[in-house]
Structures are given as C-alpha cells and as structure tokens.
N, C-alpha and C positions, 0 to 999 in steps of 0.2 A: 677844088677847095675842099678840105676835110674840116669837119667841125667836131670838136671833142667837148663833151660835157665836163663840168667842173669835177665831177667825181672820177673822171677818167684821166684828167690832166690838170696839173697845178700850173698856174700862170707863172712865167718867169720873165725877166727883163728882155724886152724886144718882142714879146708875144703881142698879138692883137686880141683884145677881148671885147665881148659885147655884154653889157650889163643887162641882166634880166630882172633883177629886183634886189631889195635890201631887206634884211630881217627887221621886223617891226619892233618898236618899243614895247614895253610890258603892257601898255594900255591899247596896243594895236594901231597906234597912229604912225604915220610916216611923214617926216618933215618934207616940205616942198623942195628943199635943196636936193634931197635924195630922189624924190619922185621925178624931178625934171631930168635926171640922168638915166632913167630906165630907157633902154633901147639905144643908148649911145655906144659908140665904138671908140676905142682908143688904144694906144700903145702903152705897154707897161714900162715904166721908167725906173721903178725901184720896188723891191720886196724887202720890207724892213725885218728886223729881228723878231717882231711879234707876229709876222706873217701877213701884215697889212700890205695891200697892193696899191701902189701909187701909179698914176698914169696921166695921159693927155686928155682924158674925158672931162676933167673938171677939178674942182678944188677939194674933193674928199677922196679918201681911200676906200678900197673894198676890203672888208674883213673876210677871214677865211670861211665864215658861215654865210656870207652873202651869195646871191645867185648870179652867176656869170658863166659864159662859156668862152673857151679859147678857140680861135680860128687859126688853123694851120693853112697858110696860103701856098705852101710848097707843092 
C-alpha cells in the first residue's frame, strides 16, 4: 500500500482517503461534526466544480485546504 500526502496527489472519484483534519474557523474552534470525522476513511464519490470532495465518510465534504491523504491500494 502506498500513501500519498495531499500535496502529492489530489483526490479523485474512487480514491480512498483518510481525513487528518479540517481548517479551523477564524476563532480557532472546530465544530464537533468535523472533529468526529478525523481519522475516518472513505471512498470519494464526487469532486464538485469548487474542488470540494464528497465521500462515504459522512455528511460533510472536504475542502481543498483541509488535511487528508490519499491511499493507493494498488
């Protein structure tokens, strides 16, 4: 299994990603909804026109500046 950091590989539909963290709000808080997803793995189901990544990990998308890594299982 190869692991690519976000800076090395952009997630695309079908990729498996592991969520490492989310960028905080301006006041430094992180909503519980996002906190509960840190460490979760899921398959990317859609990358929309704004670059937001949607997947099977939960109800929110990853933004391009959030921290995640792509797992290449090939």
